[in-house]
C-alpha positions in Angstrom: -5.3 -13.2 2.4 -3.1 -10.4 3.7 -3.4 -6.8 2.6 0.4 -6.5 2.9 3.0 -7.5 0.2 6.6 -7.5 1.3 10.0 -7.9 -0.4 13.0 -8.2 1.9 16.5 -8.7 0.4 19.8 -8.8 2.2 23.0 -7.3 0.8 26.3 -7.0 2.8 24.5 -7.2 6.2 21.7 -4.7 5.3 18.2 -5.8 4.6 16.3 -3.6 2.1 12.5 -3.8 2.8 9.8 -2.7 0.4 6.1 -3.1 1.4 2.8 -2.3 -0.1 -0.3 -2.1 2.2 -3.8 -2.2 0.7 -5.9 0.2 2.7 -8.5 2.9 1.8 -6.8 5.6 4.0 -9.9 7.8 4.2 -9.4 11.2 5.8 -13.0 11.8 6.8 -13.1 14.9 4.7 -14.4 13.4 1.4 -18.0 12.9 0.5 -19.6 10.1 -1.4 -21.8 10.6 -4.5 -24.8 11.4 -2.4 -23.0 14.2 -0.5 -22.5 12.2 2.8 -19.2 12.4 4.5 -17.1 9.2 4.2 -16.0 8.3 7.8 -12.2 8.4 8.6 -10.5 5.0 8.1 -6.7 5.1 8.1 -3.7 3.2 9.3 -2.4 4.6 12.6 0.6 2.4 13.5 3.0 0.3 11.5 5.6 -2.0 13.1 8.2 -4.3 11.6 10.0 -7.0 13.6 12.9 -9.1 12.7 13.2 -12.3 14.7 11.1 -10.7 17.5 13.1 -7.4 17.7 11.4 -4.1 16.4 13.4 -2.8 13.5 10.9 -0.1 12.3 7.9 1.6 13.8 5.9 4.5 12.6 2.7 6.5 13.1 0.6 7.2 10.1 -2.3 9.7 9.8 -4.8 11.0 7.3 -2.1 12.6 5.2 -0.9 9.2 3.9 -2.4 8.2 0.5 -4.5 5.2 -0.3 -2.5 1.9 -0.4 0.6 3.2 1.3 4.1 2.1 0.1 6.9 1.8 2.7 10.6 1.3 2.2 13.3 1.0 4.9 16.6 -0.7 5.7 17.9 -2.4 8.8 20.9 -4.6 9.8 20.1 -8.2 9.3 20.8 -11.4 7.4 19.4 -13.8 4.8 16.9 -16.3 6.4 15.7 -13.9 9.1 11.9 -13.8 9.7 10.5 -10.3 9.0 6.9 -9.5 10.2 5.2 -6.2 9.2 1.9 -5.3 10.9 -0.5 -2.4 10.9 -3.4 -1.2 13.1 -6.0 1.3 11.9 -8.2 3.8 13.6 -11.2 1.4 13.5 -9.3 -1.4 15.3 -8.6 -3.5 12.3 -5.2 -5.2 12.0 -3.1 -7.1 9.6 0.3 -8.7 9.5 2.5 -10.6 7.1 5.7 -12.5 7.7 8.4 -13.3 5.1 11.9 -14.8 5.1 14.6 -12.4 4.1 16.1 -13.4 0.8 
């Protein structure tokens, strides 16, 4: 099961994308209940592609909160395939593809 939930709706040639990514986004500065530092674990790169073309890319860091929410728009049409993917600082990855409604 993907950690990404996406909604993509087209209106007048503009696709409105809303995405929620489940991720702990640990900074490496917090400590657990025993006083040990929790290691950094955060999303570093987010990329969205529509029919193979990059329509959004961004770099995240430790300043982004847990379970980041992302919203953006791009020129597209109903029925396009939209894929959103992320990669974190530990090499973990996830991706989700939806049809634009």
